[in-house]
C-alpha positions in Angstrom: 92.9 127.9 111.5 89.4 128.0 110.0 86.4 128.4 112.3 85.1 125.0 111.2 88.4 123.4 112.2 88.2 125.0 115.6 84.6 123.7 116.1 85.8 120.2 115.2 88.6 120.4 117.8 86.4 121.7 120.6 83.9 118.9 119.9 86.6 116.2 119.8 86.2 115.5 123.5 83.1 116.0 125.6 84.5 116.4 129.2 87.6 117.7 130.8 88.1 115.9 134.1 89.8 117.4 137.2 90.6 113.9 138.3 92.6 114.2 141.6 95.6 115.7 143.4 98.1 114.0 145.6 100.6 115.7 148.0 103.5 113.4 148.8 105.0 114.7 152.1 108.0 112.4 151.8 109.1 113.7 148.4 107.5 117.1 148.9 105.8 116.7 145.5 102.3 117.8 144.5 100.9 115.7 141.7 98.0 117.1 139.7 95.9 114.7 137.5 93.5 115.6 134.7 92.0 113.8 131.7 89.9 114.3 128.5 87.0 111.8 128.3 89.2 109.2 130.1 91.2 108.9 126.9 94.0 111.3 127.3 95.6 111.6 130.8 97.7 114.5 132.2 100.0 114.5 135.2 101.8 117.6 136.3 104.3 117.7 139.2 105.3 120.6 141.4 108.3 119.9 143.6 109.0 122.0 146.7 112.8 122.0 147.0 113.1 123.6 150.5 112.3 121.6 153.7 108.7 121.9 154.9 107.8 121.6 158.6 104.6 119.5 158.3 104.1 119.4 162.1 102.5 122.8 161.8 100.3 121.9 158.8 96.6 121.1 159.2 95.6 118.6 156.5 92.1 119.9 156.1 93.4 123.4 155.5 96.0 122.2 153.1 93.4 120.3 151.1 91.4 123.5 150.6 94.5 125.2 149.1 95.4 122.2 147.0 91.9 122.0 145.5 92.4 125.6 144.3 95.8 124.8 142.9 94.3 121.8 141.1 91.6 124.0 139.5 94.0 126.8 138.6 96.8 124.7 137.0 94.2 122.7 135.1 93.7 125.6 132.7 96.9 124.6 130.8 95.4 121.2 129.9 91.8 122.3 129.4 92.8 124.6 126.6 94.2 121.8 124.5 90.7 121.0 123.1 88.3 123.2 125.2 85.5 120.7 125.7 82.2 122.3 126.7 81.9 120.3 130.0 84.0 119.5 133.0 83.7 117.0 135.8 85.0 117.2 139.4 85.0 113.6 140.7 87.4 114.4 143.6 85.5 117.3 145.2 82.5 119.7 144.9 82.3 123.5 144.6 80.0 126.0 146.2 78.2 128.6 144.1 80.7 131.2 145.3 83.6 129.1 144.2 82.0 128.4 140.8 81.5 132.1 140.3 85.2 132.7 140.7 86.3 129.8 138.5 84.0 130.7 135.7 85.4 134.2 135.6 89.0 133.0 135.9 88.7 130.6 132.9 86.7 132.9 130.7 88.7 136.1 131.2 92.0 134.3 131.7 91.6 132.6 128.3 90.4 135.8 126.6 93.5 136.3 124.4 93.5 132.5 123.7 89.9 132.8 122.5 90.7 135.9 120.4 93.6 134.2 118.6 91.8 130.9 118.1 88.5 132.3 117.0 86.6 130.9 120.0 83.5 132.4 121.6 84.5 133.2 125.2 80.9 132.2 126.3 81.7 128.6 125.2 84.5 128.3 127.9 83.4 125.7 130.5 81.0 126.6 133.3 81.8 124.8 136.6 79.2 122.8 138.4 78.3 123.5 142.0 76.5 121.9 144.9 73.5 124.0 146.0 73.6 122.5 149.5 77.2 123.5 150.1 78.1 126.8 151.8 81.4 128.7 151.5 84.0 127.7 154.1 87.3 129.2 155.0 89.9 128.8 157.8 91.9 131.1 160.0 95.5 130.5 160.8 98.2 132.4 162.7 101.0 133.3 160.3 104.3 135.0 161.1 104.4 138.6 160.0 106.8 138.5 157.0 106.6 138.9 153.3 106.9 136.4 150.4 107.9 138.0 147.1 108.1 136.2 143.8 111.0 137.1 141.6 111.0 137.0 137.8 114.2 138.7 137.0 112.6 141.9 135.7 112.6 145.5 136.9 109.3 145.3 138.7 110.1 142.6 141.3 113.6 144.1 141.7 112.0 147.5 142.6 109.5 145.8 145.0 112.4 144.0 146.8 114.3 147.3 147.2 111.2 149.1 148.5 110.5 146.4 151.1 114.1 146.3 152.1 114.1 150.1 152.6 111.0 149.7 154.8 112.8 147.1 156.9 110.4 144.3 156.1 111.3 140.7 156.6 111.4 139.3 153.0 111.9 135.9 151.4 111.9 135.6 147.7 110.5 132.7 145.7 111.0 131.3 142.2 109.4 128.7 140.1 111.7 127.0 137.6 114.6 129.2 138.3 117.3 130.3 135.7 120.8 131.8 136.0 119.4 135.3 135.3 117.0 135.1 138.2 119.6 133.6 140.5 121.9 136.5 139.7 119.2 138.9 140.8 118.6 136.9 144.1 122.3 136.9 144.8 122.4 140.7 144.5 119.4 141.0 146.9 121.2 138.9 149.6 117.8 137.6 150.6 116.7 134.0 151.4 114.8 132.2 148.7 112.3 129.4 148.2 112.5 127.3 145.0 109.7 125.3 143.3 110.1 123.2 140.2 107.1 122.8 137.9 107.1 119.8 135.5 104.4 119.9 132.9 102.7 116.7 131.7 105.1 115.5 128.9 102.2 114.6 126.5 101.0 118.2 126.3 104.0 118.9 124.1 103.2 116.0 121.8 99.6 117.2 121.5 100.7 120.7 120.6 102.7 119.2 117.7 99.5 117.3 116.6 96.3 119.3 116.6 95.8 120.7 120.1 94.9 124.3 120.5 97.6 126.5 122.1 97.9 130.0 123.5 98.2 132.3 126.5 97.0 131.2 129.9 96.7 133.5 133.0 99.9 132.3 134.6 100.0 135.0 137.2 96.7 133.8 138.5 98.0 130.2 138.7 101.1 131.5 140.5 98.9 133.4 142.9 97.4 130.2 144.2 100.9 128.7 144.4 102.0 131.7 146.5 99.0 131.0 148.9 100.2 127.4 149.2 103.8 128.5 149.8 102.7 131.0 152.4 100.9 128.3 154.3 103.6 125.7 154.0 106.5 128.1 154.9 104.6 130.5 157.3 104.2 133.9 155.6 101.5 136.4 156.4 102.0 138.7 153.4 102.0 137.7 149.7 103.5 140.6 147.8 103.2 140.9 144.0 104.8 143.4 141.6 101.8 144.2 139.4 101.4 147.7 138.2 98.5 150.0 137.4 98.6 149.8 133.6 98.2 146.0 133.6 94.4 146.6 133.6 94.1 147.9 130.0 92.5 145.7 127.3 94.1 145.2 123.9 91.1 144.1 121.9 87.5 143.1 122.0 85.4 140.0 121.0 82.1 141.8 120.5 81.8 143.6 123.8 84.0 141.2 125.7 87.3 142.8 126.8 90.5 140.9 125.9 93.4 141.7 128.2 96.7 139.7 127.8 97.5 140.7 131.4 94.1 139.8 132.9 95.5 138.0 135.9 97.7 141.0 136.6 94.8 143.5 136.4 93.3 145.2 139.4 90.0 143.5 138.6 91.5 140.1 139.0 93.4 141.2 142.2 90.0 142.3 143.7 88.3 139.0 142.5 91.2 136.9 143.9 91.2 138.7 147.3 87.5 138.2 147.8 87.8 134.5 146.7 90.7 134.1 149.1 88.7 135.6 152.1 85.5 133.7 151.4 86.7 130.3 150.1 90.2 129.8 151.4 91.4 132.0 154.3 91.3 135.7 155.3 94.6 135.2 157.1 96.7 135.9 154.0 97.4 139.5 153.1 97.6 139.4 149.2 98.4 142.6 147.5 100.5 144.3 144.8 103.0 146.8 146.1 103.4 148.5 142.7 99.7 148.9 142.0 99.7 152.7 142.6 102.4 153.0 140.0 102.5 152.4 136.2 105.4 151.2 134.1 106.9 154.6 133.3 106.8 155.7 136.9 108.3 152.3 138.0 111.1 152.9 135.5 111.7 156.4 136.7 112.1 155.1 140.3 114.3 152.2 139.1 116.7 154.6 137.4 116.7 157.1 140.3 119.2 157.4 143.1 116.5 156.9 145.7 116.7 153.1 145.6 119.5 150.6 145.1 118.4 149.3 141.7 121.3 150.5 139.5 123.4 147.5 140.5 120.9 145.3 138.6 121.5 147.1 135.3 123.7 144.4 133.9 121.7 141.4 135.3 118.0 142.1 134.9 115.8 141.4 131.9 112.1 141.9 131.1 112.2 139.9 127.8 109.8 137.0 128.2 111.8 134.9 125.7 114.3 134.4 128.6 111.6 132.3 130.3 110.4 130.1 127.5 110.0 126.4 128.5 113.0 124.4 127.3 114.4 127.2 125.0 115.6 130.3 127.0 117.6 133.0 125.4 121.4 133.1 125.5 121.3 136.9 125.7 119.3 139.0 128.1 117.3 140.8 125.4 116.0 139.3 122.1 115.7 142.9 120.7 112.8 142.0 118.4 109.7 141.4 120.7 107.1 144.0 121.9 108.4 143.7 125.5 111.9 144.6 124.5 110.7 147.5 122.4 108.5 148.8 125.2 111.0 148.4 128.0 113.7 150.2 125.9 111.2 153.1 125.3 110.6 153.3 129.1 114.2 153.6 130.0 115.3 155.9 127.2 114.0 159.2 128.7 115.7 158.6 132.0 119.2 157.3 130.9 121.9 158.7 128.7 123.2 156.7 125.7 126.1 155.1 127.7 123.7 153.9 130.5 121.2 152.6 127.9 124.0 150.6 126.2 124.9 149.1 129.6 121.4 147.5 129.7 120.5 147.0 126.0 122.5 145.9 123.0 122.0 148.8 120.6 119.3 151.4 120.0 116.0 149.6 119.6 114.3 152.7 118.2 116.6 152.4 115.2 115.7 148.8 114.5 113.6 148.4 111.3 112.1 145.1 112.6 110.6 147.0 115.6 109.0 149.9 113.7 105.7 148.2 113.3 105.8 147.2 116.9 106.2 150.8 118.0 103.3 151.8 115.8 101.2 149.1 117.5 102.3 150.4 120.9 101.1 153.9 119.8 97.7 152.5 118.9 98.2 153.2 115.2 97.5 149.6 114.1 94.5 147.2 114.5 95.3 146.5 118.1 98.1 146.9 120.6 100.5 144.0 121.2 99.3 141.0 123.2 102.2 141.3 125.6 103.0 142.6 129.1 103.4 146.2 128.0 102.1 149.4 129.5 99.1 151.5 128.5 98.7 153.6 125.4 99.0 156.7 127.6 102.4 155.5 129.0 103.6 154.9 125.4 102.6 158.4 124.3 104.2 159.9 127.5 107.5 158.1 126.9 107.7 159.2 123.3 106.8 162.8 124.4 109.6 162.9 126.9 112.1 161.8 124.2 110.6 164.3 121.8 111.0 167.2 124.4 114.6 166.1 125.0 115.2 166.2 121.2 116.6 162.7 121.2 116.3 160.1 118.5 114.3 162.5 116.4 115.4 160.9 113.1 114.3 157.4 114.0 111.1 156.2 112.2 109.1 155.7 115.5 109.7 159.2 116.7 108.9 160.6 113.2 105.6 158.7 113.2 104.9 159.9 116.7 105.4 163.5 115.6 103.2 163.0 112.5 100.4 161.1 114.2 100.4 162.4 117.8 102.3 165.7 118.2 100.8 167.3 115.1 97.3 166.3 116.1 97.3 167.1 119.9 98.1 170.4 121.6 101.2 170.9 123.8 99.0 171.2 126.8 97.2 167.9 126.1 100.5 166.0 125.9 102.0 167.8 128.9 98.9 167.0 131.0 98.8 163.4 129.8 102.5 162.9 130.8 102.1 164.5 134.2 99.1 162.2 134.9 101.1 159.1 133.9 103.9 160.2 136.3 101.4 160.6 139.2 100.8 158.0 141.9 97.4 156.3 141.7 95.0 155.6 144.6 93.4 152.4 143.3 95.2 149.6 145.2 94.7 147.0 148.0 97.8 148.0 150.1 96.7 148.0 153.8 100.1 149.2 155.2 100.1 153.0 155.4 103.9 153.0 155.7 104.2 151.6 152.2 101.8 154.2 150.7 103.6 157.0 152.6 107.0 155.7 151.3 105.8 155.4 147.7 104.5 159.0 147.8 107.9 160.2 149.1 109.7 158.3 146.3 107.5 159.8 143.6 108.0 163.4 144.8 
């Protein structure tokens, strides 16, 4: 789309309104209302399918969390036309809250801005009340863990780690699918289910002239997890976000564009501080996999130290499984960057028979993935806008295969030898790989037993 067309669209409406939210305790439905210039109205519904004990819920505390839910989930509707102003008729924000939401919208829509040729500095700035001070609440929560499950290797590994440590765990799923339910069945753990129904007119607008693109869904889900933890009484919110999610893929000037912004350690830090100052310090929000990167996670997943192998025929990391209204019939599409990268992660640790148990064919031999592997290796304009690991992890995975003398006649391995092996010393590649397979210290895990256990696993 031409830049002039983008300008016309972003000037089409003047104000995005965060109209109101309503929580119906009888139906256990949260209704989120938004509008553009009081001309286009949106209504999203989140349905909580498991019984809630409202006798333990303080309405004022609940409203604080619901306000944050309203602001977070509004990003899906704001991006349709990205007006330059917003209005909050239902509540006001403190300066501290505004600081968080400005960052969330600007950085969370970074890839969206990159793809749609929008200046990130034009993303809305939230108004605040100078007389209002930050408020948060304290609440006694039962010591147990809430773990979102997405059907991929990361959350499966997290569940197995927590089980080994004897933690009390309940899984949770938004808009579940058979693939995810199969994973949960194997876990033999209780689960909470939420159904998200997007405003129907957003699909019609997307067919017309609305802007579309990536939103920071993990950030939105983080607020949902806080709400679930309060409604169902959990002290710990455990995510499965790894170390390499913090790497940018491109720049707009000096502005970093990270597809995985709301999975990054920067966002985790921002969210934890916002949670403490503006919601409640009672929730322990952290990522159990933050000290690890994708390659190390895969090494542990395929080892005999944990009970993950029984998931080989049921898990999938291909995001096309989770498209709204059009999921895959197979577990792996075999043509997307995520499929290419995950195959590359598993290949050094499994033999051909084990690889075929998980994947349908050798993805390194697929002509349609050759360019993707070159992008992953940093040999193209930018790396894929997808939830893939870092450049160093990609190089380390290829290096392990190269040293094993496997798949040497595939085009991606040949390009790796030509562009990487022939230009770096053996010591450089060996050191890089050892560093990738080393546990990292930048994390927000408070439980020393978890860190000790992770270190033992990695040995």
